[in-house]
N, C-alpha and C positions, 0 to 999 in steps of 0.2 A: 750743540745746545740740547738735543735729545739725549745724547750720551750723558751729559751733565745732569739732566733732569732725572734720568734713571739712577744715577749714582746718589743724588741727593735723596731720592725716595728710599733707596736701600739703606741710607744712613739715618733715616727717620725724620728727615726734614721735608715733610710733605708740602708745606706752603711754598718753599723755595723750588721744589720739584715741579709743582704745578705752574708756577710763574715761568720757569724755564721752558716748559712744554708749550705754554701759550706764546712765549717769545719765539720759539721755533716756527710755530704756525704763522706768526706775524711776519717773520723773515721770508717765508716761502708759502704764501697763501694759496697758490695754485697747485702745490704738490700734494697729490692724494696720499702718497705714502707717509708724508710728514703728518698730515692730519690724522691718519689712522693710528700712527704711533703715539701722537700726543693724546688722542682720545682714549687710547688704552691706558695711558698713565692717569688720565682724569678719571676713568672708570674705576681703576684700582684704588686710587688714594684721594679722589676728590668727589665731585658731584656727578651722578649719572646723567642728569639733565644737561649739564655743561658738556659732558662727553658727546651726547647726541648733537648738541649745537655745533661742536667742532667738526663732526663728521658730515653734517647736512650738505655743505657745498660740494663735497667730493663723493657723495654716494654713487652717483651715476658712473663715475670712473672706477670706483672700487668694485661695483657689481659687474663690471665688464672684464675684470681680471680674476682668473681662478685663484691665483696665489693670494691676492688681496681678500678674496671671499673667505679663504680659510682663516686669515687673521681676523676678519670681521666676525666669524663664528666664535672665535676665542673671546673676542671683546664682548659679544652678546652673552657668553657664558659668565664672564666677569660681572656684568651688570646683574645677571640673574642671581649670582651668589651674594651680591650686595642688596638683594631684595627688590631690585628694580626689574621685576619680570615683565611688567607691561611694556617698559621701555625696550627691554631686550627683544621681546616679541615684535614690537613695532620696527625694530632695526633689522631683524633677520627675516621677518615675515615676507617682505616684498622680494627677497633675493635668493631664498633657498632653492627655488626652482631653477635658477640660472646655473647652479653648480651641477656638474656631472659626477661629483664625488658623493657616494652614499653617506659617508660620515658627516658631511656638512648637513645634508638633509635630515639625518638622524638627530643631529645636535639641536635642530629646531623643535623636535617633538616634545622633550621635557619642558622646554621654555614655553611653548604654546600651551601645554597642559597646565603648567603652573600659573600662567597669566589667566587662563580660563577659570581655574580654581579660585584665584585671588578675586576675580570679579563676580563670583557667584552671589555675594550679598547685595551687589549693586545691580544685578541683572546680568547674567553671563553673556559673554560675546560668542554667539553661535558660530561666527565666521572663524574664530580661533580654533574651535573644535573641528570644523570642516577642513581647515588648513592642516591641522595635525593629522587628520585621517588621510588626507592626500599625500602628506609626507611619508606616512607609514607605508602606504601602498607603493610609493615610488622607491622605497629603500628598505624593503622588508628584511633582508638578511642582517642589516646593520642596526635594527631597532633593538634596544635593550629589553629584556624580559620584564623589568619593573615598569618600563614605560608602556609596554603593551597592556599589562594588567591595569595600570592606572587609566589608560585610555578607555579600556573596556568599562571600567567602573563609571567614569565620568560620562561616557556616551549613554549608558543606560539611565543614569540619573537625570540626564538632560532630555530624555525621551528621544534620543537619536540612535535608536537601535539600528536604523538603516546604515549609519556610518560604520557601526561595529560589524554588521553583517557583510558589508562591502569589503571591509579590511580582511575579514576571515576568508571570504570566498577568493579574494585576490591572493591570499597566502596559499590556499589550497591549489589554485590554478597555476601558481608559480612553482609548485613543488616544495613550498616552505611549510610543510605540515607541522614542524616543531613550533614555528611562530604562531600558527593557527591554534595549536594546543595551548600555548601561553595565553592567548586571548581569552580562552574559556576556562583556564585553570585546570588543565588536564595534564597529568603527569605522563612522562614518556612511557609508551608501552601500555598504558591503561586503555581499556575499551572505551570508545567514544559514545556509544549508544546509551549506556546507563547514565553517563554524565549529562548527555542531552536531555534525557527524561527527568533527571533531577533538576536541572536548570529550568526546564519548561514548567515543571510542577511548582516551582517557587517564584514564578513570575518573571524569570529572566529569559524572555522569549528570544531576544537577539543572540545571546550567547548560546542558548539552546539550538538555535538555527545553525550556528557555526559548528557546534558539536555534531549535529545530525548530518551536515554536509561533509564533515570529516569522516563520519561512519560510512557514508555512501561512497566516498572516494576510496576508503580502505576495503570495503566489501560491496562492490557494485552489483553483485547478483543477489544480495540479501533483500528479500521483500520488505522486511521490517525497516531496514535502513532507507529503502526507497519511499515507503509510506511516510516515515518521520520527516525526511527531507522535503518531500512533496507538500505536506501540510505546512511546514515551516515556510517554505517559499511562497505558498499561497497566502499565508498570513502576512507576508511582507509585500504582497502585491506583485510578486514576480511570477506571472503566469507561465512564462516560457520555461523557467526552471522547474516549476511544478509539472508541466507537461513532460519534460525530459525524465524526471524521476518516475512518474507514473507509467510512462510508455514502456519501461523495462520491467514492470511488475510481472511476477509469475505466481501461480498458486502456492499457498503455503499453509502448513498445518499449525496446530496450537503451539508447539515447541518453538517455532520460528516467530510466530506472531506475539509471543509473550514479550518480545522486545519492542513492540510497536505501541505507541501511545495514542490516546484518543485526541482528535484535533481540537485545538482551542484557539480562539482569536480574541485579542484584547483581554486576555486572562479569563475569558469565559468559555466553557465547553460548548462545542457544537451541540444543538442548534441555537443555544442562547447567545452565543457570540458568532458573528459571521465575518468572513474575510472581506478585504476590499474588493470592489468590483474589478474583475479581471476576466471579462468575457472574451472568447476568441473572436477574431474578426471574420465576418462572413464575406464571401465574394461580392464584388461591387454589384449593387442592384438587388441583392438577395435580401429577403426579410426573414425574421425569426418565425419559425412555424408555431402555430397555436397548439398547445398541449393540454389535454384534459386528463386528470388523474382522479381516480375514485378510491376513496377509503371506506370499505365496509366495516361495520363495527357492531358489536353487541356486548355491553359491559366491558369495554376495553381497559378500564382503569386509567391511571394517570399517564400512561404511555401515549394516549391519543394526542395530548398536548404537544409532545415532542415531535410527533409525526406531522402535525399541522405546521409547527414552527420550521421544521426542516424543509418544507415546501416554500413557506413565505420567505425564509432567509436566503433562498436562491437568488433573489433579485431578478428573476426572469420576467420579462415584460408581458408575456402572453401565456400565462398558465391559468387554467380553470381547475381549482381543487374542489371536488364535490365529496361531502361526507354523507354516507347512507347509513343511518342508525336504525337497527332493527327493533328498537324499543328498549333502550338501556335504562336501567334503574340504579346505576352506581355513581351518579354525579356527572355522567357524560353531558347531560343537557347544560350544566353550568359551564363546562369547558367549551362547548359549541357556542354558547352565548358570548363568552369572553372573547372568542376568536372569530366571531361571525364576519367581521370586516375583512378577514383574510381568506374567506371561502367564497367560491362562486355560487354554491348552493348547499343547502342542508335538506336532506330528505329523511323524514322520520316515519316509520311504519313497519309492521311485521313483514318479514320475508322468509323465504325458504332456506336461507343460508347465504354464505358469502358469494357464491356464483350468481345467485339471483339478484343480490344487492348490487354487485358490480355491473351487471347488465342493465339494471335500473338506472344506475348513475351514468352509464355511457349512452343510454338511449337518446336518439335524436341529436347527438353531438355533431357539430360541423368542424371540429378541431382537426388539424392535420395528423396529429399523433395522439395515441391513446394509451392508457395503462392503468394499473391499479397499485396501490400502496397500502398494505395492511396496517391496521392501527397499532401494531407493535413494531413496525419497521420505520426506517427513516431514509430520506435521500441523503447523500453525502454532499459536502460543499462543492459547488460548481457543477453538479450533476446535469441539470437541465440544459445549461448552455452547451456542455460538451456533447450530450446526446443529440441536441438539435443541430449542432454544427456538423457532427458526423453524418446525420441524415441529409443535411443540405448539400454536403459534398458528394452524396450518393443517393439522390432522391428516388431512384428506382428500387432501392432496398425496401423490404417490407417490415423488417424488425431492426431496431437499433438497441444495442446493449453496451453496458460497461462491465465493471467488476463488482462483485458483492463481497462485503466483509461481514462475517458472522461474529457476534459478540454476546457475551453474557454480562449484563450490567456494565457496559462500556469496557469490559476486558476483552480485547480482540482475540479470537480463538481460531480463526481461519480466514484465508483470502481465497476466493473462488473466481478464477478467470475462465468464463465460459468459452467453449469452442476454441481451445488453445491451438488446434491445428488448422484453424481457419473456417470460413463459412461453409465449406463443403462438408463439414462434420454435422451440419444440421440436416440430418436425413432420418428416414424411418428406422433403418437398421441400427444407426447409432443411438437414437432416442430410445429404442427398444432395449438397449443394454442397461437395464435398471441398476444391476449391482456392479457393473463395470464402469462404463463411462459416466452414467448418471450419479452413482454413489461416489465416484471420485471427483465430483464437482466440475464436470466438463459441460454442464448445461446450467440453466437458469434456476436460481433460488426463487426468483420472482420479481422483487422490486427493482432490480438493476436493468430490466428490459422494458421497452415500450414498443408499440407497433403502429402501423399506419391505419388510418380509418379505411383506406382502400382494402387492406387485408381483412379488417374486421367485417366489412360489408361482404367481401367475397366468401367469408366463412359463415355467413348467415347471421352475423350480429348477435351471437349468443354464446353462452357458456353452458356446460352440462350441469344443470341445477340438481341432478340426482346424485352428484358426487360431492362428498363433504370435504375431502382433503386433496383430491387429485384433479379437480376441474382445470387447473392450470396445465398439468401434464397432458390432459386430453386436448386442450386447446393447441399446445405446441405440436402434438402429433397430427392434428388436423392441418395445422399450418405447414408442416413438413410434407404431408401428403399432397397438399395443394401447390407444392413447389416454392414456398415462401423463401426469400433470401434475406439473411441477416447481414448487418454491418456492425463493426465494433468501434466504440469510442474508447480509446486506451486511457481510461480514467476510472477510479473507483466511484461508482455512482450510487451505491446504496449500502445501508447497514441493516443486516438481517439479525433480529434479536432472537436468541435462544432462551427459552424459559419453559417451566414445567407445564404451563397450561396451554401451550399452543396446539392448534389443531393437528399439525403435522408431527406432534411429539410421540404419538402411539405408533412406533415404527412397524410393528407386525401388522397392524390393521392397515396402515397406509401402504405397505408393500403389497399386501393382497389386493387392495383396491387398484394399485398401480398395475399389477400384473393382469388384473381383469380388464382394465382399460386398454392395456397394450394388445391384448388378444383381439380387439376390434380392428386393429390396423396392421399388425405384423406378428409373426410367430418366429422367433429367432431359431436358427439352426446353423450348423457348421457350413461354411462355404465349400465349394466343390473340392478344392485341393485338400483342405483339412478333412472333409468327409472321406475322401479316397484314402488318406493316411490312416484314419481310424479303422476303416473297413479292412485294410491290409493287415493291421495289427491284430484285429479280432480274428480274422481268417487264419493267420499264422498261429495264433494262440490256440484256437480250436483244433488245428491240425496237430499241434504239439501235444495236445491232450493232457495238459497239467494246469492246475490253478493253485495259486498261493492265497490262502485265506488269512487275513489279518483281522483278528477279532478282539480288540482290547476290552470290549464290554461283555464278552461271554454271551452274546445274544444268539449265537447259532449252536444248537447241540452238535458236537463235533462228529459223533458217530453217524447221526442221521444225515449230516451234510456229506460225509464221506460216501455213504451208501447211495445217496441221491445223485452225486456226481459220477460215481462209478457206473451207475446205470446209464449215464449219458456218454460213457467212454472217456471220462476225464478223471485223472488222479488228483486227489487233494494233497497239498503240501502245506506245512506250517513254517517251513524254513525258506528263506529267499533263494532264488536260483537265477542263473544267467540264461540269456538267450530268449527265444519266443515263449509265450505262454500267456496266462491270464492272471492278473493280480486283483483280488477283491478285498476291499477294506470296509468294515462296518463302521459307519461314521455318525457322530453326533456333531452339533453345530460348531463347537469351539475346538474340535480336534485339529491337529496340524494339517495344513493343506499341501505341504511340500513333500509328502511321503513318496509320490510317484517319481519325483526328481531324484530322491535318495536311492530308490531301487534302480533307476536307470544308470545312476553313477556307478553302481556295483555290477553293471552288465546286463540287467534285465531289459529286453527289447519288446516286450509284449504290450497288451492293452491294460490300462489302469482303470479299474471299475470302483466307484464309490456308491455304497448302498446307504442311503440316509435313513437313520433310525427314528429321529425325533421330528415328528410332523408339526409340533407346536413350538419348536425352538426359535431362536433369534434368526430372522430371515436373512439379515445381512451376513451373519456368520455362516449360515447354511449355504448361501449362494457364493461364498468365497471358494468353495471346493471345485465346481465345474472347470474353471480355467486350468487346473492341473490334471484333470481327468480326461479319459477318452469316453467313458460311459458313466452317466449318472442315473441312479435307480431311486426314484422317490418312494416314500412310504405310503403316501396317499395322493389322490388326484389333485387336491388343492396345492399340494407341495410341488407337483410337477410344473405348474405354470410358473412358479417362482424360479425353478431351476433352468428353464430354457435359456440357452445362450448360444453364441457362435463358437464356443470352445469345445463342447462335448455333445454327443447324442444323449437324449433323455428318453428312457424307456417308459412304458406305461407303469402305473403304480403297482408295486409288487410287495405284499406283506411277507415278513419273515414268520416262521422258518420254512414254511412249506413250499416256497416259491423258487427254490434253487433250480428245479427243473424248468420252470417258466423262464428264469433268467437265461439259462442255456439256450432255450428256444428263441428268446428275443435276440441273443447274440448271433445265433445262426441266421436269423432274419436280417440283421444288420450287415453281416458279412456277405450275404447273397444279394443284397439290394443293388 
């Protein structure tokens, strides 16, 4: 009868075919295969609802047989092509999980999506979208590209970015990067980070999160990829994924950070949008420590509002934010009034600068942890919970810090990870390396670190108010001298704003103040092994009796120099030579610093001496020279403090051109020491 029904249908006699199919079922009502075959005929040439009615008594048996399941999938496809997508989804929805064949699972996806789409006007069925997402995750290689793209579109439109992100992460975890790329519309071989930034900027946060996760999987050492993936995970409420991304961060310069985006949550940039609460869990019985932050300000402009919001948006239960205003006249009073309910206290009155203002705000506090946050800086999302959790895990630590991100108008330009070699780096010799470790971002910019009240009291509960820009540096030096121990929270905890008007912007003045403060605690000098090596080079050079003079600036009268050196038993040369000797180069701040290495590559084994000509030059560029030198010769006494390092001996200040004889005397003193 079934064979006859098929023949009648092929001949165009649909009514007779349907009658024969129903007759076959009547003749064998308990036979599941007969019902399935008859339902297929009904689905193709008759009524979809009647097809479902034929199947209903046999569905349990059909779903228990893999071969029958395949036929059922084809029947559902027939129903869908006839426009009965809801019926097809209802038929296949309960049984696709029972099949171990990916193709059957994949067949359910377009049917579920079509049914979901058909029901949008009547109120979409969220369960259909969830089932489609589950089927996609279970049969990733078999899902068609068009179905992935349509799923992504519908998931975002339905506000179910969580389903889209789960599917993308599942694809990446399964090694199906091509399928993950299809979800976000990313061509094969195209870089994932620019696509993620584009998607995030246009409000497609879930697709952006998948693109960022792809970028991280493809370049796990890239700090920008880690930041983007971490922010996206935090926005999705996935704190563990954010922790994993941030834990692998390393310091990065502007070129790398150009690919990192500003965090945004619910389409609003931080701190106007905040992530879902995703605080780490404390040990049983532990409580969150109370934290006091002080923001000193004087005419800070509109940035103060973002500073306040960045603390309030933390969602941290025990934070006291105090603003100390030195008497602003720029509208600060209105900002403080608008956000007064977010602040523990507002102190207004003239003060002697930020150090005095901070001390005023910290005075009398009983909080467990203290710190300051300048009015042009911000905390990063999740900062206070992460700092507090790191300290709770190690309550004997005195300082707790995260990473700092420098930015210009929300364009990220550097990531600074303090103490990358561990807490042992927090020492007076290391802190004293202003132009090495400090300038390379191995210490605190400021807002990413807080400290215990215990340490504050131990250090006298004060900051040096005589210092305008380096009071924080002086505080860290005192902390190191007192044996303070830091602990790290592997999390970006602060945004440090770079702008023209900031106190630390005058680098030459700040460097001199820093060198002056350093002199109170430590005077850098080469360690014993390095000092012995320099002395040996100098002694061998003096014994060889020859000096190479490199003078690109024409600062030394050649004949006078030759005569002065000859009187000391040293022959002047202007051509490089091999073996022992002395090499003296007259330097200005931005001259190349690798010239000693080039000389040694050509066979020179003697001492390299740099004579600094420009006392007023760029201090950072000036101080780039000593690491490649054996001897640094400053032009004036103020310059000498800047040049002190562990890399080279620094002589007393010697002005050119009459001091060549004094230089030789200084070299003999070094060799004999």
